[in-house]
mmCIF file of the N, C-alpha and C atoms, coordinates in Angstrom:
data_MODEL
# 
_entry.id   MODEL 
# 
loop_
_atom_site.group_PDB 
_atom_site.id 
_atom_site.type_symbol 
_atom_site.label_atom_id 
_atom_site.label_alt_id 
_atom_site.label_comp_id 
_atom_site.label_asym_id 
_atom_site.label_entity_id 
_atom_site.label_seq_id 
_atom_site.pdbx_PDB_ins_code 
_atom_site.Cartn_x 
_atom_site.Cartn_y 
_atom_site.Cartn_z 
_atom_site.occupancy 
_atom_site.B_iso_or_equiv 
_atom_site.pdbx_formal_charge 
_atom_site.auth_seq_id 
_atom_site.auth_comp_id 
_atom_site.auth_asym_id 
_atom_site.auth_atom_id 
_atom_site.pdbx_PDB_model_num 
ATOM 1   N N  . MET A 1 1  ? 0.842   -1.167 0.000  1.00 0.00 ? 1  MET A N  1 
ATOM 2   C CA . MET A 1 1  ? 0.000   0.000  0.000  1.00 0.00 ? 1  MET A CA 1 
ATOM 3   C C  . MET A 1 1  ? 0.891   1.234  0.000  1.00 0.00 ? 1  MET A C  1 
ATOM 4   N N  . ASN A 1 2  ? 0.550   2.229  -0.828 1.00 0.00 ? 2  ASN A N  1 
ATOM 5   C CA . ASN A 1 2  ? 1.300   3.483  -0.867 1.00 0.00 ? 2  ASN A CA 1 
ATOM 6   C C  . ASN A 1 2  ? 0.834   4.406  0.245  1.00 0.00 ? 2  ASN A C  1 
ATOM 7   N N  . GLU A 1 3  ? 1.787   4.996  0.912  1.00 0.00 ? 3  GLU A N  1 
ATOM 8   C CA . GLU A 1 3  ? 1.454   5.955  1.949  1.00 0.00 ? 3  GLU A CA 1 
ATOM 9   C C  . GLU A 1 3  ? 1.675   7.354  1.411  1.00 0.00 ? 3  GLU A C  1 
ATOM 10  N N  . LEU A 1 4  ? 0.720   8.228  1.712  1.00 0.00 ? 4  LEU A N  1 
ATOM 11  C CA . LEU A 1 4  ? 0.877   9.627  1.324  1.00 0.00 ? 4  LEU A CA 1 
ATOM 12  C C  . LEU A 1 4  ? 1.788   10.308 2.329  1.00 0.00 ? 4  LEU A C  1 
ATOM 13  N N  . LYS A 1 5  ? 2.754   11.035 1.832  1.00 0.00 ? 5  LYS A N  1 
ATOM 14  C CA . LYS A 1 5  ? 3.674   11.737 2.710  1.00 0.00 ? 5  LYS A CA 1 
ATOM 15  C C  . LYS A 1 5  ? 3.419   13.231 2.597  1.00 0.00 ? 5  LYS A C  1 
ATOM 16  N N  . SER A 1 6  ? 3.256   13.863 3.717  1.00 0.00 ? 6  SER A N  1 
ATOM 17  C CA . SER A 1 6  ? 3.029   15.299 3.747  1.00 0.00 ? 6  SER A CA 1 
ATOM 18  C C  . SER A 1 6  ? 4.357   16.024 3.588  1.00 0.00 ? 6  SER A C  1 
ATOM 19  N N  . GLN A 1 7  ? 4.364   17.033 2.755  1.00 0.00 ? 7  GLN A N  1 
ATOM 20  C CA . GLN A 1 7  ? 5.568   17.837 2.572  1.00 0.00 ? 7  GLN A CA 1 
ATOM 21  C C  . GLN A 1 7  ? 5.360   19.164 3.280  1.00 0.00 ? 7  GLN A C  1 
ATOM 22  N N  . ARG A 1 8  ? 5.510   19.151 4.585  1.00 0.00 ? 8  ARG A N  1 
ATOM 23  C CA . ARG A 1 8  ? 5.293   20.345 5.386  1.00 0.00 ? 8  ARG A CA 1 
ATOM 24  C C  . ARG A 1 8  ? 6.624   20.900 5.831  1.00 0.00 ? 8  ARG A C  1 
ATOM 25  N N  . SER A 1 9  ? 6.717   22.216 5.794  1.00 0.00 ? 9  SER A N  1 
ATOM 26  C CA . SER A 1 9  ? 7.911   22.863 6.298  1.00 0.00 ? 9  SER A CA 1 
ATOM 27  C C  . SER A 1 9  ? 7.557   23.813 7.435  1.00 0.00 ? 9  SER A C  1 
ATOM 28  N N  . LEU A 1 10 ? 6.397   23.591 8.057  1.00 0.00 ? 10 LEU A N  1 
ATOM 29  C CA . LEU A 1 10 ? 5.974   24.445 9.153  1.00 0.00 ? 10 LEU A CA 1 
ATOM 30  C C  . LEU A 1 10 ? 6.648   24.015 10.448 1.00 0.00 ? 10 LEU A C  1 
ATOM 31  N N  . THR A 1 11 ? 7.031   24.992 11.235 1.00 0.00 ? 11 THR A N  1 
ATOM 32  C CA . THR A 1 11 ? 7.601   24.708 12.547 1.00 0.00 ? 11 THR A CA 1 
ATOM 33  C C  . THR A 1 11 ? 6.468   24.625 13.564 1.00 0.00 ? 11 THR A C  1 
ATOM 34  N N  . GLY A 1 12 ? 6.805   24.290 14.779 1.00 0.00 ? 12 GLY A N  1 
ATOM 35  C CA . GLY A 1 12 ? 5.812   24.262 15.852 1.00 0.00 ? 12 GLY A CA 1 
ATOM 36  C C  . GLY A 1 12 ? 5.174   25.629 16.051 1.00 0.00 ? 12 GLY A C  1 
ATOM 37  N N  . ASP A 1 13 ? 5.967   26.695 15.926 1.00 0.00 ? 13 ASP A N  1 
ATOM 38  C CA . ASP A 1 13 ? 5.433   28.053 16.057 1.00 0.00 ? 13 ASP A CA 1 
ATOM 39  C C  . ASP A 1 13 ? 4.459   28.363 14.925 1.00 0.00 ? 13 ASP A C  1 
ATOM 40  N N  . ASP A 1 14 ? 4.770   27.899 13.721 1.00 0.00 ? 14 ASP A N  1 
ATOM 41  C CA . ASP A 1 14 ? 3.871   28.117 12.584 1.00 0.00 ? 14 ASP A CA 1 
ATOM 42  C C  . ASP A 1 14 ? 2.553   27.378 12.794 1.00 0.00 ? 14 ASP A C  1 
ATOM 43  N N  . ASP A 1 15 ? 2.624   26.164 13.306 1.00 0.00 ? 15 ASP A N  1 
ATOM 44  C CA . ASP A 1 15 ? 1.416   25.392 13.594 1.00 0.00 ? 15 ASP A CA 1 
ATOM 45  C C  . ASP A 1 15 ? 0.568   26.103 14.645 1.00 0.00 ? 15 ASP A C  1 
ATOM 46  N N  . LEU A 1 16 ? 1.215   26.630 15.676 1.00 0.00 ? 16 LEU A N  1 
ATOM 47  C CA . LEU A 1 16 ? 0.505   27.359 16.728 1.00 0.00 ? 16 LEU A CA 1 
ATOM 48  C C  . LEU A 1 16 ? -0.153  28.610 16.151 1.00 0.00 ? 16 LEU A C  1 
ATOM 49  N N  . ALA A 1 17 ? 0.577   29.345 15.322 1.00 0.00 ? 17 ALA A N  1 
ATOM 50  C CA . ALA A 1 17 ? 0.024   30.553 14.705 1.00 0.00 ? 17 ALA A CA 1 
ATOM 51  C C  . ALA A 1 17 ? -1.187  30.208 13.853 1.00 0.00 ? 17 ALA A C  1 
ATOM 52  N N  . LEU A 1 18 ? -1.096  29.152 13.078 1.00 0.00 ? 18 LEU A N  1 
ATOM 53  C CA . LEU A 1 18 ? -2.217  28.745 12.233 1.00 0.00 ? 18 LEU A CA 1 
ATOM 54  C C  . LEU A 1 18 ? -3.418  28.336 13.087 1.00 0.00 ? 18 LEU A C  1 
ATOM 55  N N  . THR A 1 19 ? -3.184  27.652 14.181 1.00 0.00 ? 19 THR A N  1 
ATOM 56  C CA . THR A 1 19 ? -4.267  27.265 15.081 1.00 0.00 ? 19 THR A CA 1 
ATOM 57  C C  . THR A 1 19 ? -4.956  28.489 15.668 1.00 0.00 ? 19 THR A C  1 
ATOM 58  N N  . LEU A 1 20 ? -4.163  29.449 16.158 1.00 0.00 ? 20 LEU A N  1 
ATOM 59  C CA . LEU A 1 20 ? -4.734  30.664 16.736 1.00 0.00 ? 20 LEU A CA 1 
ATOM 60  C C  . LEU A 1 20 ? -5.479  31.484 15.686 1.00 0.00 ? 20 LEU A C  1 
ATOM 61  N N  . MET A 1 21 ? -4.916  31.557 14.489 1.00 0.00 ? 21 MET A N  1 
ATOM 62  C CA . MET A 1 21 ? -5.574  32.300 13.416 1.00 0.00 ? 21 MET A CA 1 
ATOM 63  C C  . MET A 1 21 ? -6.883  31.629 13.017 1.00 0.00 ? 21 MET A C  1 
ATOM 64  N N  . THR A 1 22 ? -6.909  30.304 13.011 1.00 0.00 ? 22 THR A N  1 
ATOM 65  C CA . THR A 1 22 ? -8.131  29.578 12.681 1.00 0.00 ? 22 THR A CA 1 
ATOM 66  C C  . THR A 1 22 ? -9.205  29.838 13.731 1.00 0.00 ? 22 THR A C  1 
ATOM 67  N N  . MET A 1 23 ? -8.810  29.816 14.993 1.00 0.00 ? 23 MET A N  1 
ATOM 68  C CA . MET A 1 23 ? -9.766  30.091 16.066 1.00 0.00 ? 23 MET A CA 1 
ATOM 69  C C  . MET A 1 23 ? -10.316 31.516 15.945 1.00 0.00 ? 23 MET A C  1 
ATOM 70  N N  . TRP A 1 24 ? -9.433  32.488 15.672 1.00 0.00 ? 24 TRP A N  1 
ATOM 71  C CA . TRP A 1 24 ? -9.848  33.884 15.529 1.00 0.00 ? 24 TRP A CA 1 
ATOM 72  C C  . TRP A 1 24 ? -10.773 34.035 14.311 1.00 0.00 ? 24 TRP A C  1 
ATOM 73  N N  . ALA A 1 25 ? -10.453 33.357 13.221 1.00 0.00 ? 25 ALA A N  1 
ATOM 74  C CA . ALA A 1 25 ? -11.280 33.433 12.018 1.00 0.00 ? 25 ALA A CA 1 
ATOM 75  C C  . ALA A 1 25 ? -12.678 32.872 12.292 1.00 0.00 ? 25 ALA A C  1 
ATOM 76  N N  . LEU A 1 26 ? -12.753 31.785 13.024 1.00 0.00 ? 26 LEU A N  1 
ATOM 77  C CA . LEU A 1 26 ? -14.054 31.220 13.364 1.00 0.00 ? 26 LEU A CA 1 
ATOM 78  C C  . LEU A 1 26 ? -14.839 32.151 14.280 1.00 0.00 ? 26 LEU A C  1 
ATOM 79  N N  . TRP A 1 27 ? -14.158 32.766 15.223 1.00 0.00 ? 27 TRP A N  1 
ATOM 80  C CA . TRP A 1 27 ? -14.814 33.659 16.181 1.00 0.00 ? 27 TRP A CA 1 
ATOM 81  C C  . TRP A 1 27 ? -15.301 34.942 15.507 1.00 0.00 ? 27 TRP A C  1 
ATOM 82  N N  . THR A 1 28 ? -14.477 35.527 14.633 1.00 0.00 ? 28 THR A N  1 
ATOM 83  C CA . THR A 1 28 ? -14.792 36.818 14.021 1.00 0.00 ? 28 THR A CA 1 
ATOM 84  C C  . THR A 1 28 ? -15.414 36.692 12.632 1.00 0.00 ? 28 THR A C  1 
ATOM 85  N N  . ARG A 1 29 ? -15.394 35.485 12.080 1.00 0.00 ? 29 ARG A N  1 
ATOM 86  C CA . ARG A 1 29 ? -15.889 35.216 10.722 1.00 0.00 ? 29 ARG A CA 1 
ATOM 87  C C  . ARG A 1 29 ? -15.078 35.959 9.657  1.00 0.00 ? 29 ARG A C  1 
ATOM 88  N N  . ARG A 1 30 ? -13.821 36.239 9.973  1.00 0.00 ? 30 ARG A N  1 
ATOM 89  C CA . ARG A 1 30 ? -12.907 36.854 9.008  1.00 0.00 ? 30 ARG A CA 1 
ATOM 90  C C  . ARG A 1 30 ? -12.155 35.765 8.271  1.00 0.00 ? 30 ARG A C  1 
ATOM 91  N N  . PRO A 1 31 ? -11.909 35.962 6.988  1.00 0.00 ? 31 PRO A N  1 
ATOM 92  C CA . PRO A 1 31 ? -11.099 34.966 6.271  1.00 0.00 ? 31 PRO A CA 1 
ATOM 93  C C  . PRO A 1 31 ? -9.627  35.090 6.651  1.00 0.00 ? 31 PRO A C  1 
ATOM 94  N N  . ILE A 1 32 ? -8.956  33.970 6.706  1.00 0.00 ? 32 ILE A N  1 
ATOM 95  C CA . ILE A 1 32 ? -7.514  33.969 6.955  1.00 0.00 ? 32 ILE A CA 1 
ATOM 96  C C  . ILE A 1 32 ? -6.830  34.406 5.664  1.00 0.00 ? 32 ILE A C  1 
ATOM 97  N N  . PRO A 1 33 ? -5.845  35.315 5.765  1.00 0.00 ? 33 PRO A N  1 
ATOM 98  C CA . PRO A 1 33 ? -5.132  35.732 4.550  1.00 0.00 ? 33 PRO A CA 1 
ATOM 99  C C  . PRO A 1 33 ? -4.553  34.521 3.821  1.00 0.00 ? 33 PRO A C  1 
ATOM 100 N N  . GLY A 1 34 ? -4.549  34.578 2.513  1.00 0.00 ? 34 GLY A N  1 
ATOM 101 C CA . GLY A 1 34 ? -4.044  33.477 1.713  1.00 0.00 ? 34 GLY A CA 1 
ATOM 102 C C  . GLY A 1 34 ? -2.534  33.367 1.783  1.00 0.00 ? 34 GLY A C  1 
ATOM 103 N N  . GLY A 1 35 ? -2.052  32.179 1.594  1.00 0.00 ? 35 GLY A N  1 
ATOM 104 C CA . GLY A 1 35 ? -0.617  31.942 1.587  1.00 0.00 ? 35 GLY A CA 1 
ATOM 105 C C  . GLY A 1 35 ? -0.139  31.287 2.864  1.00 0.00 ? 35 GLY A C  1 
ATOM 106 N N  . PRO A 1 36 ? 1.079   30.783 2.830  1.00 0.00 ? 36 PRO A N  1 
ATOM 107 C CA . PRO A 1 36 ? 1.649   30.144 4.013  1.00 0.00 ? 36 PRO A CA 1 
ATOM 108 C C  . PRO A 1 36 ? 1.828   31.146 5.152  1.00 0.00 ? 36 PRO A C  1 
ATOM 109 N N  . VAL A 1 37 ? 1.563   30.703 6.359  1.00 0.00 ? 37 VAL A N  1 
ATOM 110 C CA . VAL A 1 37 ? 1.661   31.573 7.538  1.00 0.00 ? 37 VAL A CA 1 
ATOM 111 C C  . VAL A 1 37 ? 3.007   32.295 7.635  1.00 0.00 ? 37 VAL A C  1 
ATOM 112 N N  . PRO A 1 38 ? 4.137   31.613 7.447  1.00 0.00 ? 38 PRO A N  1 
ATOM 113 C CA . PRO A 1 38 ? 5.415   32.310 7.604  1.00 0.00 ? 38 PRO A CA 1 
ATOM 114 C C  . PRO A 1 38 ? 5.664   33.403 6.560  1.00 0.00 ? 38 PRO A C  1 
ATOM 115 N N  . LEU A 1 39 ? 4.909   33.379 5.459  1.00 0.00 ? 39 LEU A N  1 
ATOM 116 C CA . LEU A 1 39 ? 5.134   34.349 4.393  1.00 0.00 ? 39 LEU A CA 1 
ATOM 117 C C  . LEU A 1 39 ? 4.147   35.514 4.407  1.00 0.00 ? 39 LEU A C  1 
ATOM 118 N N  . LEU A 1 40 ? 3.250   35.559 5.396  1.00 0.00 ? 40 LEU A N  1 
ATOM 119 C CA . LEU A 1 40 ? 2.307   36.660 5.475  1.00 0.00 ? 40 LEU A CA 1 
ATOM 120 C C  . LEU A 1 40 ? 3.048   37.949 5.824  1.00 0.00 ? 40 LEU A C  1 
ATOM 121 N N  . THR A 1 41 ? 2.598   39.040 5.211  1.00 0.00 ? 41 THR A N  1 
ATOM 122 C CA . THR A 1 41 ? 3.244   40.322 5.479  1.00 0.00 ? 41 THR A CA 1 
ATOM 123 C C  . THR A 1 41 ? 2.755   40.892 6.808  1.00 0.00 ? 41 THR A C  1 
ATOM 124 N N  . GLU A 1 42 ? 3.502   41.847 7.293  1.00 0.00 ? 42 GLU A N  1 
ATOM 125 C CA . GLU A 1 42 ? 3.123   42.514 8.539  1.00 0.00 ? 42 GLU A CA 1 
ATOM 126 C C  . GLU A 1 42 ? 1.738   43.150 8.395  1.00 0.00 ? 42 GLU A C  1 
ATOM 127 N N  . GLN A 1 43 ? 1.475   43.787 7.264  1.00 0.00 ? 43 GLN A N  1 
ATOM 128 C CA . GLN A 1 43 ? 0.187   44.441 7.052  1.00 0.00 ? 43 GLN A CA 1 
ATOM 129 C C  . GLN A 1 43 ? -0.955  43.425 6.985  1.00 0.00 ? 43 GLN A C  1 
ATOM 130 N N  . GLN A 1 44 ? -0.726  42.263 6.374  1.00 0.00 ? 44 GLN A N  1 
ATOM 131 C CA . GLN A 1 44 ? -1.762  41.226 6.337  1.00 0.00 ? 44 GLN A CA 1 
ATOM 132 C C  . GLN A 1 44 ? -2.107  40.771 7.751  1.00 0.00 ? 44 GLN A C  1 
ATOM 133 N N  . LEU A 1 45 ? -1.098  40.611 8.584  1.00 0.00 ? 45 LEU A N  1 
ATOM 134 C CA . LEU A 1 45 ? -1.342  40.183 9.963  1.00 0.00 ? 45 LEU A CA 1 
ATOM 135 C C  . LEU A 1 45 ? -2.062  41.261 10.765 1.00 0.00 ? 45 LEU A C  1 
ATOM 136 N N  . ILE A 1 46 ? -1.663  42.520 10.589 1.00 0.00 ? 46 ILE A N  1 
ATOM 137 C CA . ILE A 1 46 ? -2.334  43.621 11.293 1.00 0.00 ? 46 ILE A CA 1 
ATOM 138 C C  . ILE A 1 46 ? -3.797  43.688 10.892 1.00 0.00 ? 46 ILE A C  1 
ATOM 139 N N  . ASP A 1 47 ? -4.069  43.617 9.589  1.00 0.00 ? 47 ASP A N  1 
ATOM 140 C CA . ASP A 1 47 ? -5.442  43.678 9.102  1.00 0.00 ? 47 ASP A CA 1 
ATOM 141 C C  . ASP A 1 47 ? -6.270  42.512 9.635  1.00 0.00 ? 47 ASP A C  1 
ATOM 142 N N  . PHE A 1 48 ? -5.671  41.342 9.708  1.00 0.00 ? 48 PHE A N  1 
ATOM 143 C CA . PHE A 1 48 ? -6.402  40.159 10.181 1.00 0.00 ? 48 PHE A CA 1 
ATOM 144 C C  . PHE A 1 48 ? -6.750  40.272 11.666 1.00 0.00 ? 48 PHE A C  1 
ATOM 145 N N  . TRP A 1 49 ? -5.804  40.705 12.493 1.00 0.00 ? 49 TRP A N  1 
ATOM 146 C CA . TRP A 1 49 ? -5.997  40.731 13.930 1.00 0.00 ? 49 TRP A CA 1 
ATOM 147 C C  . TRP A 1 49 ? -6.686  41.982 14.445 1.00 0.00 ? 49 TRP A C  1 
ATOM 148 N N  . ALA A 1 50 ? -6.792  43.040 13.630 1.00 0.00 ? 50 ALA A N  1 
ATOM 149 C CA . ALA A 1 50 ? -7.390  44.301 14.079 1.00 0.00 ? 50 ALA A CA 1 
ATOM 150 C C  . ALA A 1 50 ? -8.870  44.099 14.420 1.00 0.00 ? 50 ALA A C  1 
ATOM 151 N N  . GLU A 1 51 ? -9.297  44.750 15.444 1.00 0.00 ? 51 GLU A N  1 
ATOM 152 C CA . GLU A 1 51 ? -10.720 44.684 15.855 1.00 0.00 ? 51 GLU A CA 1 
ATOM 153 C C  . GLU A 1 51 ? -11.555 45.536 14.961 1.00 0.00 ? 51 GLU A C  1 
# 
């Protein structure tokens, strides 16, 4: 049987950030900015987290 292998380059901090962003997106109904978490710009993060 062939096993699918995930090609992830996320660190533990990246996983934590994605988890927190997912929780915030569900709570606020805001979409998470597109692209990998480590490559998001400062402005994308500010816009996402701003109240």
